N, C-alpha and C positions, 0 to 999 in steps of 0.2 A: 200473928193474934186467930188468923185464922187457923194454923195447926191445933191450937190450941181449944179451942169450939171443934177441931174436929176429933179430937181424946176424947174430951168429956161425952161428948156425944156415940164415940164407940162404948162407953162401956153401958151404956144402954142398948143399944142396936151393936150385934159384931160385923154383921153384914152391913154396917153405915162406912168403915174403913174401910170397906175393898172398891164400893160405888164411890164415894168421895175420892177417894185416888185414883179412879179409873179405870181400877181392872174389873175385868167381868168377874162373877164367883163363879163358883166352883159346879157350880148348878149347871151352869149355860153350856159345857160341853169339852169346856179349855178354859184356862188360864194363863190371863193376856190382858191387855189394854184393850180396855171398852171408850168408843169413839164419843166423840161430845158433838155436838153444831160447833162451837167455838174452832173445834180444830181444824186443822188442813188437810184439802180432800185427796195431797199423797205423800208420799216421805220426804223428806230431804234427798234430789243428789248429789254429786260431788261438783264441783266446781268446773267449770273448763281455765285447763292452764295454758300460757302464751309463752311459747317457743323463739325470744326474741334472737331475731338472724340479720349476718349482715352478707351482699352479695358483690360480686366485683363480675362483670361480662364484659368481655374483649374481643377481637379476631388479630387472629394471624397466622396466616398461609390458606384466607377462604375460609377459616375453621372456626365458628366461634365457642369459645372457652370460657367456661364462668369460672369465681372463685367462692364458697362457700359456705358461713362456722355458726356457731349457734344456734345451730336446728341440733345435731349427733355430739357426742363425744366430749361434750359440756366439761367435766369433769379432769379431763387432760391440763395440759401447760399449752398447750395450741394445739388443736385439729381445723384442719381444711379438707373440704372437699372439692377437688375440681374435677367438672365434667367436660366433655368432647362428645357432643351426640347422645349416643345410649349409651355411651362407657365414664365409669365415676370413678375414684380414687378416694379411698379415704388415709389420710398421714396423720396421725399422730406422733407430739413428741411427750416427752416426760420426762425431767431429772432428777438425781435422789438427792435422799438427804445426805446433812451431814457432808464433815468435813472430811472424807478418805484421804490418806497417806501416801500418795503416789506421785510419779514422776511422769508420767504420762496420761493422753485423753480414751481415758474406757470408751467410746464410741461405738453403741450398738446398732445394727440397722437391721431391719427383719422384712422381708418383703413379702406379700403370699398374696397366692392367687388359687380362690376354695371355686371350684366346681360347681359351686351354686352362683355364678355372680354369671353363668352362662345357661342355667336352666338343663342342670346334669347332674345328677346321685356318682358321686366315684366308687370307678368299678372295683374297690376293692374287696378282702374281707370283710374287714368291721364296718365299709360303708361308709369311711370320712377319710381327708385327708393324711397322710402320714407326712414322714421327716421333709423338711426341708427338699425339692427341686432344683439340679442344676441350673436351671431358668432361674427360679428363686434368687439360690443366690447370688449368682449374675448380676440381675433386678438390682438386691443388695449395696454390692458394689457399687453398679453405674448410680447410685442417692449418693454412698460411701467419698467418693473420690470428692468430687466437687464442692461438698460443704465442709470437708476435715479441715482443710486450711485458712478457713472463716474464722474459727476456735480463736479467741485472743492466747495469748503466752500465756503458760501458766495456767491456765484453765484445766486441771484434771476431775473435775466432774462427776460420777459415771451420768451419762446420755443416753436413751435409750429411743430409737424412733422406726417406728411402726407403718408402714403401708397397706391394704391390704384394696385391694381390686372388688368394688360392691357389686356394678354392672357388668359387662363386657359384648358391643355388637357383636366384636371379631374387624371391625372395620381398623379401630385404633390401634395401636400398641401401647398398652399401660404402662411400659419401665419409665418412661419421655413425662408426660402424667403426672409420673409417682414423683420423680425428679424434681418438679417444680411443684406440687403441691406442699410438696419436706419443705421447700425455702418459704413457704405462705408460709407455714406452721409455728415454724423456724423464728419467723418476723412477728407470728401474735404472741409469744411465748415472754418472758421475763427472764428468757440467757440469753448472755451478752452471745454477739455473733453478729458479724462483718457483712450481711448481705444485704438488700435481696440478690440472690443471680437469676436467671435461665436456662435451659436446656430446651433444645430445641432438633430435630431433627430434618437430613436435608438427604434427598435423591434424586436420581436423574436420570431422565427416561429419553432415547438418541439425545443427546448433548443439552435438554433443556432441563435444570434443578426445579425440582419442588419441595415446597414447603410442607412439614408435617405428612409423609404421605401417607395415606391408607396402604394395607397390609395386602391389599389386590396389584397398588402401584408400585411397592416396595420388590415386589415380587419380579416385574419387566424394569427397575432400575438396576444398574450396574456402580453403583453405589448407596451407602448406608453409614452416611454421619452423622454420627452426635454430640453436637457443639453443647459445651455450658461455659458460660463468665460472668463476670459483674459487669458494672457498663462500661467500661477500659480495660478488665483484663481475662488471659483466658485461664480457665481455670479447667479443663478437663477435652480429650477430645478420645473420642474412639471411631475407628470407619475399619470399615467390611467392603471393599469392592474389587470389582477386578481391571485388572490392568492400568490403573486410571493415572495420568503423568500427574508429576512432581505440579506441571504449570495451573490441569486443570482442578487437583485438589487445594490449592492459592484458591485460586477462584471459589471455590465450594467452602473453603472455612471465610474469607472475606463477604458471603454474603450471611452466612450462615450467625453471625456478631451482629448485624445492627435486627436481626431478628429474632433471639431469643432476646435480646436489650428490649424488646416489646411486656415481657414478660415481666418488670419491673416495675414501673407504676400501678399496674392493676395489686398487686402487691403492700407497695408503699400506703394506697390508697387503703387498704382492706386492715392495716395493723393502724392506721391513725383513725379507724374508727371503734375496733375492737380490741385493739391489741393490748396489750398487759405493761404496768412499767417494768424497766429491765432493774432486774434485783441483783445487789451488790453483793455479788458472791467475791470469798476469797483466793487467790489467787496466788499461787507458788512460785515466787519470782526469788529471787539470791542477789545478796548486798551485792552494792561495787566494792567491796569493802573484801566481802571475802570470794570475790570473781578476781582482784587480786591480787592477793594474795596467794591464793593456789597459781594462779598464771605466770607471775616472777620464780612460782617455785617447777613448773612443768611445760614453759614455754620453749631452753632451749632440750635438753635433751629431749623434746616431741618434733623439734624440730630439725635439729640431725636423725634424727630415723625416717625422715619423710625427705629425708634430702641425699639420702644411700638406697639408689634402686636397686641394689643388689638383696636387699629384701627378698622372702617374699611371701603369700599370705599372711601362714602361720608364724614363720619369724619375725613379721611386725606386729603380729598381732600378741603375742610372749614380753614382746620390748617395750610396746605400750603400756600392759597389763605392768611390766615389773616397776614404768615410773608412776602408775598409781599408786602401787602398791607404796613406792619410797611418799610420795608425796603426802600420803596414810600415815604413813609412822611422823610422819614431820610433826604434823598436825597430831597425832595422837600425845606427841612429847608435849606440845602448848597446849593440850588442854584445851581443844579449838572444836568445841564439839558443834556450835554451829554451821560447822565448815565440812565436816563429815558428813552430818548427814545431808548436804547437797555435792559430794566431792565426785558422783560417779558424773553427775550431771554438766557438773561445770571441766573438770578432765576433759571430756567428749569435745564441748563451746570449746574451748584452748584448742584441739585436734581440726575442731574445725575451721580457725581461723587462719592456723598455720595453714592447711594446705589451700584454703580460697586466696590467701597472700599471696604463696609461690605461684600459682596458676597463676593470676591475671596478671601479677607484676613481670613474672619472671619466661610466662607461655610455658612451663615446664610442671609435666605432672609425675605422681609418684613413682610409679614406675620405670620413667624416662623416657617415655614416648614422646611424640611429638601430639599438637591438640588433637591434629584430623591422620595418625595413621594406628593401621586394625593392630590386633596382637599377631601373633604369631599361628596360622591353618593347617592343622589335619584333619586328612576326610578317605575313611578307608568302610567302602559299598562289602554287602553282601562278608560285613565282622559275622554273622553267624550262616555259614550255607546251609544249613537244615531246617532252615525256616524261609517261607514266604516269599520277603525281605528283612533286610537289615542295614545297618547303615552305624557309624563310630565318628561324631563329630567332638574335635577340641577347641575352641580357641583362648588362646591362653594356659591359663589354668581349671577354665568350665571345659566341661566334659557332658556328653549327652549318650546314653547307647537308645539308638531306634529300633522298635523293630515292627513288621507287619503283616497282619494275619487277615486272610481274602476269605468270605465267607457268601454263601446262600442272599439270596434278597429275602428270603423272609427272616435273617439273623440282624434285621433293621434293627434301628435302637424305635422303640414307643415311646411319644411324647404325647404327657397328659396337657398340653401347655393350652392357655387361653385363647390363643392366637400362634397363626406357623403354621408350618405341615406337622401332618401327624408321624409322621416318622422321619428317621434320621439314617442315611448310610450309611458314611464317613462320622467315623469317632475319631479324637484325639486325647488318651490320658495321659494325665502329663503326671509323676512321678516326683517327689520331693524328698527321700527316707535323711533319717539326722547322719547317717555314716558320709551323709556326701558334705558338709561340713565340718568335719569331727568332731559330733556330739551325741548325744544317748534322747530319746523321743521314742511315746510312743504313735503305733499308727491306730488313727481308728475314726470311722467314717471320712465322711469328706472335707475335707479341705476347701475352705473359701481363696485360701492364694493357689493353692493347686489345680483347683477347677476354673481361677479368672486365665489362670497362663495356658491352661492346655486348650482354652476355649480360644485363644488369642492366635497360637500358633494354629488350630486348627481354622479360621475364617484366609488367615492368610493363605494355604493350601489348595484349600477349597474351590478356586478362583481359577483351579491351573488342571482341573482331574477333569477325567472325559465324561459326558453327559451319560444319564443312564441308562439311555436305549443304545448306547455301542457298546457300555459296559457295567451289569447289571450285577454284579459282586457286589457285596458290601466291604468295608476297608474298615480294622482300627486300627490304628497308632497306637504303641507306648510308646513312652518318653519316657525312660528312668535316667535323673541324673542323676551320674557320678562321682561327679565334684562339681562344685559349684562356689566363682570367683566373679559375678558382674554377670548376668541376660540370661538367662539359663533358656528363658523362653526364646530368644532368638536362635539360641543353636538348638532350639528343639523343630524350626520350623529349616532350618540349614540339615540339621537330620535324621526329618521326618521326609524330607525329599529327595535327599538321599536316597533313602529305603526303598521310598514309592517306587523312584528307578531300578534300584536293586530289585524290586519284586516286579519287575518287567509292566506295572503299568504307565499309561502312555502318557503323562503328562504334557501338556504344550512346554514349558517352560522349566525350568529349575525356578526356586525361591530358597531365598535366602532375606535374612530380617539381622541389624544390627542396635543395637543404643546407645542412642545420642544424651548425651549431660548439656547441665549447663551451673556456669557459675558466675555470680552479680556479685557487682560492688555497688550496695546501697548508700544513698545519705542517709544518714539516721534523721537528719532535721525534717527532711521531705520526704523521706522513701520511697524518692526515685530513681533510678537506675544510673549509676555515672559510667559503669563500663561491667562489658559482661566477654564470658570465653566461652566459647563451644566444644566441645569434646565428642569427637569420639569411639565408640567400642568402649563406653566405660567398666570399669571395675567395681568387686562391689564395697568399696570402701569411697570411690567417686560418687557412686550413687546415692551413700550414704551423710554425705557429710555435701553433695551439689543440692543445689536447688531443683533437679529435671529429671527425668525420667522419663526419654522419649523412645518412645519403640515403632519403627519401623521398618515393615516384612513389605517384600517385590519381587519381582524381577528386574528383566533390562529391561522390559517396556511398561512399566509401570510399578505404582503399590497397590497392593493386595490387603494390606492390612497397618492398623496404628493404634498403637495406647498412648496415653498422656498423663503421667501422672507429675502433681507438681505439690511444693512444701510450702512454697511461700504463698500470701494471697492474694494471688494473679501472676501472670505474666504477660506483655504487652504480645500481643499478635504476630507484630513484625519479625522481634525476634522470632516467636516462633516460627514460621515463616522460612527464615537464614536458618533455618536446621533442616528443610527438606534437602537443602546441596548437598551438603556434607554428608546426611546420609546416602544419598544416593552413589554419592564415589567408593564409600566401605561399602554398601551392599555391593557392586559392582567385583570390587576387591575380591568379596569372600566368591562371590559367583564365578572367578576365572578359578581356582581352587575347585569347585565344588565340580565344576567339567573334566577337569585336567581328569577327576577321579573315575568320573561318569556323565558323559555328555549323552545319551539317550536310552529308553527303557532295555534294559539287558534281557537278553536269550534264554530263558530257562528251560533245566529238563525236567521231564516229564513226573521227575522221583518225585517230586516237593510242589510240583505247582496245582494249585483246585482246579476239578476241569465243573465246567457244568454248559448244561445240553436240554434243551426242549422240544422235545417229542409230541408231537400231534398226531391223532389218531381219532376214531369215532366213536360215540358212546360205549358201544358196544366193548371193542376191544378195550378198553379204561373200564370196565365193568367185570372184564374177564382176567386184566391183570391184578384189580384191588384182588378182589377174592370175598368170599364169606368174610366180612367182619371185617375187612381187608386186611383178613390172612395174610395172604400172598405180598399182600407191597411188604409186611411188616417184616418176614421173616428175611424179602431178599436185605430188608436195613437192618436185621439184625448182621448174617452171611458177609454183608460186602462190609460194613461201615459207613454207606451213602446216605445221604439227607433225598427221599424222593417225597414231591409233593403235588397232587393232581389238581387238573383244575378243570375247567371249563373245553373240555376236548382239549390239552393239554397233559405232560405230563414232562414235570422239569427234578434231574438229576442232578444231584449237587453229590461230587466225588474227591474225593483229599488227592488224587490226584491219577495220572492217566494210569494206570494201569487197573486201579479200582473200577475208572467210570469204565472200559474195557470188560471188567468181566460184570458189573451191573447191564449193563448194553447184552448182553450175551442172553443173560437173564431175561431179558425185555424183550429182544428178538423171538425167544424159547417159546415164549407165554404167547404173545399177541403176533407176532411177529413180522417183517419188515416188508417192502418192497422187492420182487424179484426182478433182478436184472440180468441179463446174460452178460459177466465176464466178472460177477460179484461172487462175493466169496463170503460163504456161512458154513455156523458149525452145525455136525446134526445127528445123531443120534439112533445107528444099523439096528431094524424089527428085525430084517428078517432078512438070510443068503438063499440066494437061489444059485444055482447053475449058470444062469448065463447074468449073475450079478449080484446085487446087494438093494434093497430095499431100505431107505436111510427116512428120517426122521426130523424136519428142522424148518425154522423160520414159523413158531407156532402151528406144531402140529403139520403141517401139508408135508407131503409123500412124493420121494423122488426117485426115481431111477437111476443105481450106480451100474453102468454096464461091465460087466470084466476086462473089455481094453481099455476102459477107463481107469482103470486100480493103477497103473505103472504107467511107466514105461519102457519097463521091462516087461516080457511075457512073463500071463498068466493063467499055470493048467487051473486053478482053485481059484475063487473066489476066496475061502474059506483059512486057506494061508496064508491071504495080505487085514482082511477083516475077522472079524464075530459079532455075535447080537450086544448089543449092548453096547460097543465099542463108540465113541465119540471121532468122529474128523472131521477132521473142514475139507468143505469141497469148493467147485466151483460150479456156477449156472452153465452149462452150454447151450442151453435151449429147451425148445419142447417140439415130443413127437408128435403127429397125425393124430392121435387120440387124447391130446390131452397134457401125456404126460411130461410132468418136469424130468430134464436129463439133465445128471450131474455128474462131472467129473473128478476125482480124485489127481489123477498126475497134474490140471494143469495148476494146482498148487505148490506143486516139484519143481526141482530144478534139473535142468536137459541136463543129463549125461554128460560132464564138459562142459560147460557153459556156467559162466560169471555170472547170469543172471540172478539177478536174491528173488525169495520165496512171496509169494504177493500175501500180502497181508488182511485178513479179512475187514472187510468195510468198503476195503477201497475197490475203484475203479481198475482198467486196463490202463487208460491216457491217465497223468494227474494235469492239476494245474496248477500254476505258479502262485507260490505261498506265499500270502501277504506280511510284510517287514512287520510288522506287530499282532493282530491278533487274526486268527483262522474262522474261517467261519466252513460251514457245510452247511447246502440247502438241497435233500434230496429234492430229484423233481416230481413234481404236485399237482394231480387232479383230482379232481372231485372226491370217492376215503382215503385216497391211501396217504402212507403217513409221510409225512416234511420233518424233517430236523432243521434247527438251527443253531448250533451250536458256536458258543465263546469261552475262546480257551486263551491263556498265557504260551506270547510262543514260547519258542524252545529254546535251552541253555546253549551252551559254547560247545559246538560236538559233535549236539543231536545230527541225529539223520534225519532229511526232513522225508523220505521216502518212504522211516519205519512210523510216521504216525499215523496213522488209519484216517485224524481227522483231519490231515493237510491238504486232501486232493482230492475231486469230485471231476466224475466226468458222466458227460454222456453217455449212454447206452442201447444197447438194440433189444425192445422189449417184446416180448412176442405175445400171442393169443392163442385161450382155446381153438380145437376145434367146433367144440358145442357150440363156442359163438361165435364163429366165423361162418358156420350151417347157417343159423338163426339169421346174420345176414341176406346171406346170398336169399332165405326164403322172402324178405321182404324187399330184398331188390329183384323180387320173379327171374332168380337165377336157377342154371339146373342143378338140384344136388347129387345126381350122380357124372355128371361129369367132372374128372381126375382133377383135369386142366384149370379148372376155373379158378381165378386169382384168391388168396386170400389175405387180407387186408393185417398186420402184422399191429400190437397192440402192446397191452401193460399186464404182465402177471399181478394179478389180486390178492392179497390177502383172503382167506376162506373161499376162493378162487373165483371171487366176485369183479369179474374181468369187464374194462370196458374199452374203446377203442381212442386211440386219443389221435386228436385231430392236429393237423402239423398249423401253426401259427403262421400266417404271413403279414404279421402287420409292421414288421422290422423295418427301416429306414435301406433304399439298395445299395447304403454305404457298407451295412454291415458283411460279414463274411459270409451268410449263409443267404444272403440275397445277389449277392455273388458267385457262386455256385448255382444256385436256382438257373439262370441262365444253359450250364450245362445239363443242366438234370431235366432240361423243357426235353429233349430229346430221348431221352430212357422214356420219358411216359410215365404209367403208370405201373408200368413193370416194376421197376422197382418197388416199389410199396407194395406190389402181390405175388405169391412164390406159390405153387403149387403144393399138396401136400406131398405127393412126392417125390417131384425135385426139392423140398426144403428138406424133408428125411434125407436126404441122401447126401445134401450137401453139409446139415453138417455134422452129420459119422465120418464125413473122409474127409471135411474141411482142412488140417493139417497137412494132406498129402499130396494133396494136387497144388502144381503150380498152370501158372497161364503164359502160353509161349509168347513169349515176344517178338516175332517173328506175323506172330496173328492180332488184327486191329482186335483192341479191346471193346467187345460189348457191355449192355446192360445184361443180356444172358449170364456173359461170362464171369461179373463179377460179383463171387459170393464171397463170405467171412472165409476168411483164411487163406485165399488169394493173394499170390504175391507178383508182386511189375517191377519193372523197372519206371518209374514217376520220372519228369523234366515242374524242377520250379521255374512255378506262374509268377505269383505276384510273391513278395514278404510283409508279411504283414506283421503290429505287436507284438502279437501274440500264439503265432503259428505261424504256415506256409499254405496257397492254395497252389496243388499239384494238378496236373496234366498230364492224365492217365491214359489218356490217349483215345483216339474214336472222338474226340469231342466232349469226353467224360473231364469233368473236373473233381478233386477230391481235396480232403483236409489233412493236416499232420500240427498238432498241439505240440509245443515247447514242451521240452519236460525240465522239472524245477532248477534239477545240476545238467541238465543236456549240451549237447550243443548247440548253437547259433548262430554261426558263421554261416550261412547259407547267399548264392550266389543267383539269380536268377538265369535259366538254361541247366544250370547242377540236374545229374541227373543221381534220381537216387535208390536204390532198391527198397520198398514199398511194398506193407501186406494192408489188405485189410482189415481190420481187427470189428467194425462195429460200424453202425450206421444213426445221424440220427433223427431225430422223429421228423422230418423230410427226407429222410431218405439218404440222406447225405454222408456218400463214406467215409468213415476214418482211418485214418492210417493210420500205421505204426512204421517204424524202422527196423530194418531186419537187418540181419550182418551175415556180407557176398561170404559165397562158398567158397 
């Protein structure tokens, strides 16, 4: 009625229609609703949505854990957020629609760590996450392995698990949390599954086990054990350890089981409150009639093949394929379409029954071995000699080629994980090409299986590598599977250990691995295991037809890595522990073969072994070395192929071999210079030629005088006959004159006529230290701003002459100061500057002629060789430390022509560089001799690396003074008796 009244009145007054309908008039400035006194003052707002959520909290290992569902991911078939402190992980489950025809379970597990979880923007070009990283693939495998066996037989529907880290505080590793969240999500879903499961991590610090350790605790732990189980059976084990004994490992497993079971009840309570009704999915089952028909046709010929151990892998496979084809032809003649559809699955089941029955009843294996017998082994270290390290390992028909490549510290892999270290300096890359099983396939991207097998071998070898401070190299092992017939990952462990030894890397122990299998006889009515057999070193066929693949790697001292994968819905822990001892015995057999091939790190030659050296310089020297915009450094890298990195006061050089390292160091020495030592060998360029000698530029632009008398052992009439301007020559520093000029000698680097003495090598000192067995270290004397170096290099290969290695020796040298600095010290001490007999303290020639006095150190204990000699030096007073300018000049120029009269008692004034004397052995030390030079003076002689060490107290030796230590102790060298 009201609408009719409005229409009638609108004919009389058109504007009435707008007002009656509560619209504003056009003249009001806009078209819209007009307000009335009865309207509400505010427009209606959206209501509040209530999200019903369910939460369960419990405590494990002093950590409070929560399971929550209903708030996020509500459309997923099952979704759970598991939280531990500030780390939260979401796991979701989805099932495919429809009934796809297939004969396997298409289960996909995707684990992802996005950088937002730790408040970081990805450092990629697109600023977003890309393809799955290795860690994400490994965590996905960690989730997949325990949940897969619990799906019912014949359930072939597509299932996808997606686990994502929502937030991370860096204290807990999210991988175990994601596995437990996935179990809870499956319990909430309508998918049939035989869970729940519990997954727990166990660490050990100072012999004490820790449940759910933090990342900081895990870095101190010698055990990283991940254990998954149902209420009474084990599903999955993953271990990384530092040579833990089997007894301690068993104790850790038995502790982990009850701790993991604590995860089960909260999941059951949560599923009872918020879970869905399990859906009736179609299962792909084989009828009893079809199974019996196929078994009657195939059982006898299959049994005949498996009882003949002469069959190889491919011969056996071809014979089995022929049997399957014969059965197929028989079924086609009967037109049995139902049996033909399931024929491959049924034939495989018949094979499994035949093999398992033979092993259980007779204790006989397919290839005729005993249950605890390891296949024949072949080892070859150094298969590819030109590489840094290589090895070929065969166990039966399984063959693996492993190679080792050494690189610089900056070659370490950078990791972008939410937890764990930022870099990884040891990498093992496992490759399984199709040809190793005579198949055709594509090679593309990261393969989950290859990543998993490579990581297992990497864990096994990591425990025996030297620490980073002793071994700064980055190491990469490539494992190429050449032939596969079971347990290629454990063959990779053995081959990798051999290759590391071949590369000269000082491993503590060899590491070997073996795979243990299990065959059980199960009661079909109760599902209980009635009998079982443990198999050592399983074949690929035994892995496929058995119940378990238990990979165990370790040394003679203990276990370093474990990976357990099973096929049934759990195995009792007692049986798992029983497998540890057969695995240890098999591992020891393999270690015997490996140690017969190579038992210690191989000595390497300098052709192929990489070299790494770290030099310390002042910042001014480093700026000079880098050059404008890094041009000098880049030029050296381009010319030599070496890698050079500059730090705060350091220059790190990584060279492909020793020749390249020497070339780079020559260039560095020429640009920057190094500490000048008397007796040190240097390369220089002749800048000018005079009548009395030549001036040579060396060691970063310093000038030295090469006198005509020091050109050659033969008389020289003209300097230009021997050297010319621009010529590069090797020289030895023999001292410094009163005016501060550096005196050089060319003839000191040349062999004397008729002498068998080898030519001095540049960078070496006259007396050499004993070379270490594995890693050679060179440390120059360091004081103030002078250069020091720390060299880490691989050992020498066989037949290498240690004397030819300039980095294999280092010796104290006499170092001399300029006269100008001596005069400056005399002024400060109030001494007379004009007195020529005033003593001059010996010091060190510095780069850029910045010379400082060497202060002798008296802090060593009395048992040292230096302290023993200091008693005799007290008779010499300070006369050995002070030399007059005239006397020093005469001694340095004539030191090779003078000898001490044996009948005259030795005095400190007579003992000069080059002085020859007959000394008596006063005392024998581990690295040298204490000599009695006469007159109460003691000297020292250091054993040469390959020299004679058979001396007796009282023996008389002809010696010559070659240098003095920083305390003034004379260092003697043996001379040939004339």
